[in-house]
C-alpha positions in Angstrom: -44.4 -92.1 88.0 -47.8 -92.0 86.3 -48.2 -88.9 84.1 -51.5 -90.0 82.6 -53.5 -87.0 83.7 -50.9 -84.5 82.6 -50.4 -86.3 79.3 -54.2 -86.3 78.6 -54.1 -82.6 79.2 -51.3 -82.4 76.6 -53.4 -84.4 74.1 -56.4 -82.2 74.7 -54.3 -79.1 73.9 -52.9 -80.8 70.8 -56.4 -81.6 69.6 -57.5 -78.0 70.1 -54.6 -76.9 67.9 -52.8 -75.3 70.9 -49.5 -76.8 69.9 -47.2 -74.5 71.9 -49.2 -75.2 75.1 -49.2 -78.9 74.3 -45.4 -78.7 74.0 -45.1 -77.0 77.4 -47.2 -79.7 79.2 -45.5 -82.7 77.6 -42.1 -81.2 78.1 -42.7 -81.1 81.8 -43.5 -84.9 81.7 -40.4 -85.5 79.5 -38.1 -83.8 82.0 -39.4 -86.1 84.8 -39.3 -89.3 82.9 -36.6 -91.8 83.5 -37.4 -94.6 81.0 -35.4 -94.1 77.8 -38.2 -95.5 75.6 -40.7 -93.2 77.3 -38.4 -90.2 76.9 -38.1 -90.9 73.2 -41.9 -91.0 72.9 -42.5 -87.8 74.8 -39.7 -86.1 72.9 -41.2 -87.2 69.6 -44.6 -85.9 70.7 -43.1 -82.6 71.7 -41.4 -82.3 68.3 -44.6 -83.1 66.4 -46.3 -80.3 68.3 -43.4 -77.9 67.5 -43.5 -78.8 63.8 -47.2 -78.1 63.6 -46.8 -74.8 65.5 -44.0 -73.8 63.1 -46.3 -74.7 60.2 -49.0 -72.4 61.5 -46.3 -69.7 61.8 -45.5 -70.3 58.1 -42.0 -71.4 59.1 -42.1 -74.4 56.8 -38.4 -75.3 56.5 -38.2 -75.4 60.3 -41.4 -77.4 60.6 -40.0 -80.1 58.2 -36.7 -80.3 60.1 -38.4 -80.8 63.4 -40.9 -83.2 61.9 -38.0 -85.4 60.7 -36.5 -85.5 64.2 -40.0 -86.4 65.6 -40.3 -89.2 63.0 -36.9 -90.6 64.0 -37.9 -90.7 67.7 -41.4 -92.1 67.2 -40.5 -94.7 64.5 -37.9 -96.3 66.8 -40.3 -97.3 69.5 -43.6 -99.3 69.5 -46.0 -98.2 66.7 -48.8 -97.9 69.3 -47.6 -96.3 72.5 -50.1 -95.1 75.2 -52.8 -96.2 72.7 -51.6 -93.5 70.2 -50.8 -94.8 66.7 -47.6 -93.0 65.9 -47.7 -94.0 62.3 -51.1 -92.3 61.7 -50.0 -89.3 63.7 -46.8 -88.9 61.7 -48.7 -89.4 58.4 -51.4 -86.9 59.3 -48.8 -84.4 60.6 -46.6 -84.7 57.4 -49.7 -84.1 55.2 -50.5 -81.0 57.3 -46.9 -79.7 57.0 -46.6 -80.6 53.3 -49.8 -78.7 52.5 -48.6 -75.8 54.5 -51.5 -76.1 56.9 -54.2 -76.4 54.3 -55.2 -80.0 55.0 -57.1 -81.2 58.1 -55.3 -80.7 61.4 -54.0 -83.9 62.9 -55.9 -85.3 65.9 -54.9 -87.7 68.5 -57.7 -90.0 69.4 
């Protein structure tokens, strides 16, 4: 199945800083995905959104734990998946979490 339109909506929500809503959209794609590699990618993207959401809620320990799971999922697949550079996304997200939300919010371009 092609989930491109739904995924683009998830990216739009992510870039607006609506991490919980992004999570909801991408989770629906993840549930319908059959490919193991694709599932890992979507799961990692969901986890990044959750980690950033937790950071904004000042739940820093939880954010770091979820980020580590996201990193594990996203590092074990191609570094550029659906034209998203996971290395940059992870780096920007880690900085945002480590600065407790004081650095620039990560964007997916």
